[in-house]
DOTOR-929598 format. One record per residue (C-alpha): residue in three letters; y negated, x, z negated. Coordinates in steps of 0.02 Angstrom, whole numbers, plus 50000, padded with zeros to 5 digits. Layout:
BEGIN
ALAYXZ;...
***
This chain:
BEGIN
MET574025094056181;SER575915096056185;GLN576775103656339;GLU577495086656379;ASP575775078256376;GLU575065092456478;PHE576475090056605;LYS576155071156618;ARG574295073656636;THR574405087056773;ILE575725076756868;VAL574525062056871;TYR573185073356944;ALA574415080457067;ASP575005063357128;SER573215057457145;ALA572805073157249;LEU574235069657369;GLY573695051557378;TYR571935056357429;ILE572615068157558;LYS573685054657635;THR572305041457627;ASN571115052857721;SER572435058657845;LEU572145076757802;PRO573325091957825;ALA574215096057663;PHE573495113657657;PRO573345122257488;ARG571415121557496;ASN571445102857531;TYR572635100357384;GLU571495111057273;LEU569985100657325;TRP570785083757288;TYR571595090057127;SER569865095257069;TYR569205078357119;ALA570575068957025;SER570295079656868;GLY568405076156872;PHE567975093856817;ASN566725097656958;ARG565405083756944;SER564425089557095;LEU565985089857203;ASN566415072257149;ARG564665065857184;THR564675073457360;ILE566385066157401;ASN565955048957328;LYS564395048457436;ILE565375051857597;LEU566745039457548;ALA565445026057514;ARG564625029357683;ASP566135032057794;GLY567635026357697;LYS568575042457737;ILE568245061257746;SER568605071357899;PRO569495088457899;ILE567825096757947;GLU566885088657803;THR568325093357685;GLN568205111557736;LYS566305111157711;ILE566495103657537;TYR567815116557491;ASN566755130757552;ARG565255124257450;PHE566065120457286;LEU567765128957273;SER567845143957383;PRO568175159257274;ASN566985169057380;ARG565475157657349;LEU564995163857176;GLY565235181557233;GLU564145178457383;ARG562755171657274;ILE562875186757156;ASP562865198457308;GLU561335189657377;VAL560355192157218;GLY561055210057200;ASP560455214557374;LYS558695208057336;ILE558625217957174;SER559205233357268;ARG557835231057400;GLU556535229157263;VAL557125244857178;ARG557145254857342;ASP555365249057384;LEU554825253357211;ILE555565270857217;SER554755273357387;ALA553085268157318;LEU553265279757170;ASP553735294257284;LYS552215290857391;GLY551085290157238;ALA551775306257173;LEU551495315057340;GLN549715308657348;THR549375314557171;THR550085331757215;GLU549045333057371;TYR547505327757274;ALA547815341057143;ASP548035354457276;GLU546455349157366;LEU545485348557202;THR546035366557165;ARG545505372557338;THR543825363357323;LEU543465370757151;GLY543885387857220;ALA542665385657361;LEU541355378657246;GLU541195395657158;LYS540725404257320;ILE539445391757389;THR537595395757369;ASP536895384657512;PRO536315367857439;VAL536805358657603;GLN538585365257595;LEU538675361257413;SER538115343257447;LYS539475341557581;LEU540795348257461;VAL540285336257325;VAL540355321457451;HIS542085327157506;LEU542695328457330;ALA541995311257284;LYS542815303357440;LEU544475311457399;THR544385305457219;THR543985287757275;GLU545395287357400;THR546635293357267;ALA545995280557141;GLU546205266457268;SER547965272457307;ASN548395272757126;GLN547715255157102;GLU548805249157248;LEU550285257657163;ARG549915249056997;GLU549805232057084;GLN551445235057174;LEU552255240157008;VAL551665224056930;ASP552235213457078;SER553975222457079;ARG554165219756894;GLN553815201156918;GLN555025200057069;ILE556415209256977;GLY556155198056825;VAL556355182256938;LEU557935189657012;GLN558635193956840;GLU558355175656791;GLY559305170556948;LEU560775181356896;GLU560705173956720;ALA560695156656798;ILE562225160756900;ARG563095168056746;TYR562685152456645;GLU563345141256784;SER564955151256798;LEU565265148656611;THR564675130956587;ASP565535114456613;GLU564355104056718;LEU564835087056654;THR564745090156464;THR563555105756469;LEU564775114056344;ASN565505130856387;ASN566975130256510;ARG568765136356497;LYS568315153556566;HIS567045155856428;PHE568315149356299;ASP569645161756349;GLN568405176656351;SER567595171556185;LEU569255168756094;ILE569905185956142;ARG568285193856075;ALA568355183155917;VAL570175187955883;ASN569795206655906;GLU568285205155790;ALA569285195955658;GLU570655209055669;GLU569395222955641;SER568225215055514;LYS569595205555416;ASP568415190055421;SER569075172455431;LEU569255164255606;SER569785146355640;LEU570095136655799;LEU569985117755834;ILE570825109855982;SER570435091656004;ASP571025078356123;ILE570335060956162;ASP571605048056116;HIS572265036756260;PHE571015044256382;LYS572065041556538;GLN572255023156491;PHE570395021756464;ASN570065029656634;ASP571265018056720;ASN570515002556638;TYR568625006756660;GLY568515019856794;HIS568045038156805;GLN566175035456777;THR566475027456610;GLY567745041156573;ASP566385053856607;GLN565285044456482;VAL566635046356351;LEU566785064956384;ARG564915067056362;LEU564935056856202;VAL566285068256125;ALA565385083556184;LEU563815077756099;ALA564785074655936;VAL565445092255950;GLN563745099755979;GLN562985090855832;ASN564245097455710;VAL564405116055754;LYS563315131355717;ASN562495142855842;SER563785155955806;ASP565215143955848;VAL565835142456024;ALA566125124556087;CYS567015122556255;ARG567785109556366;TYR569555116556358;GLY570465104656473;GLY570175087856557;GLU569935078056395;GLU570225092556276;PHE568905102656184;GLY569085119556103;ILE567965125355963;ILE567985143455904;LEU567385145555725;PRO567045163755674;ARG566925167855493;THR567615150655449;THR569095147455331;ILE570345133955372;GLU569665123155232;ASP567905123755305;ALA568615120855479;GLU569445104955415;VAL567765098855350;ILE566945102355520;ALA568365093855616;GLU568285078655505;LYS566415077555534;ILE566695078055723;ARG568095065055715;LYS567035052955609;ASN565515055755723;VAL566555050655874;VAL567375035055800;ALA565715029255731;LYS564955026955903;GLU565235010856000;LEU565385013856187;VAL564435002556305;LYS564775002556495;ARG563075006856571;SER563324996756732;THR563704980256648;GLY563194982156462;GLU564964977956414;ASN565484983956240;LEU567054994356260;GLY567354996856075;ARG567645013655998;ILE568565029156051;THR569535041255940;ILE570055059355947;SER571415069655867;ILE571095087455813;GLY572285102155774;ILE571735117455680;SER572415135055669;THR571775150355573;PHE571855168555611;ARG573265179155542;PRO573385197955557;GLY574215202955719;ASP573725186255804;SER573305185755987;ALA572225172556070;GLU573775164456141;SER574645163055972;LEU573085155455892;VAL572955142356028;SER574825138856019;ARG574755134655832;ALA573195123955859;ASP574115114655997;LEU575595111555880;ALA574435105055746;LEU573605093555876;TYR575305087155931;ALA575725083755748;ALA574105073655728;LYS574555063555886;LYS576295060655825;ALA575675055055655;GLY574675040555732;ARG573125048855817;ASN571325048655755;LEU571825062155634;VAL571415080055588;LYS572915091155553;SER573005109855518;GLU574395122055550;GLU574645122755363;GLU575035104255357;ARG573475099755259;LYS573165082055313;VAL571345076355304;PRO571305057455266;SER570935047355423;VAL569545034555419;THR569995022055557;GLN568625009955510;VAL566785013755499;ALA565855007555345;
***
């Protein structure tokens, strides 16, 4: 997407955010603006569902409810708090485990010392009664130690299970922090991190690396005509087309509102063009039906720009050239794939 298109799109979101603030008679604090900008962009599906539910019930949102929603979905401390909660639980489990191991080690040492003393005493005993008492004592001590060791084994098993559950919780938080909820693709944060790694690896290995940046044609107009829910359906449809045409080693992300970024390691620009064309054809081949009414909304199209790694490239320079190629595809009529090397893949605007 060109800088001009990006400017227009973000201004629409900004105007909408201010409109929502005025409609709900809310103070124009930065956090309120951030909340309504997020709502207008449609990135946080859970946030939008929560707001829509309140609006449907009450017609407006109070400042108190606004603060609660912000704290729940947007506060920069929230993810950190969840990580800290899980981290504290893991720390407690580890402390309890270390304590149990220390106790078990102490009991084992005491048992060994008592066993040594008992064996020493055994050599001096000639009275059968005293011998019997010593054997009973030794058997009791052995039983108590065995029971203690069994308890320790059970605690170790339980702790291992608890720590496993907590590790899964951390992995779920990590997945959530790197995943776009609406499309289930990776999010912009994951894209930025992955592209930096891919560029560094390509520089070191001298392998090919290509990047696709795609944009849904006339998406704002589509949203205005049919509403955000149908717009969300379009985003999911394009995400599905992307997922069906990339490999496990590729990184497919929701790059912007209606933009998608696809990192293609070890992929030449020629192969990237083939992948991009498959995605474009997959999208235009699908007819969109409005779920609420069954109305046929026709077909959607996407434009795709491609760049390929050059020695000395940074993540920013690779994205910039893909953006320029995307802009060229838009300018040439949309529903096109265009690479930075000006190789134009023929566009099929009709589906056979």
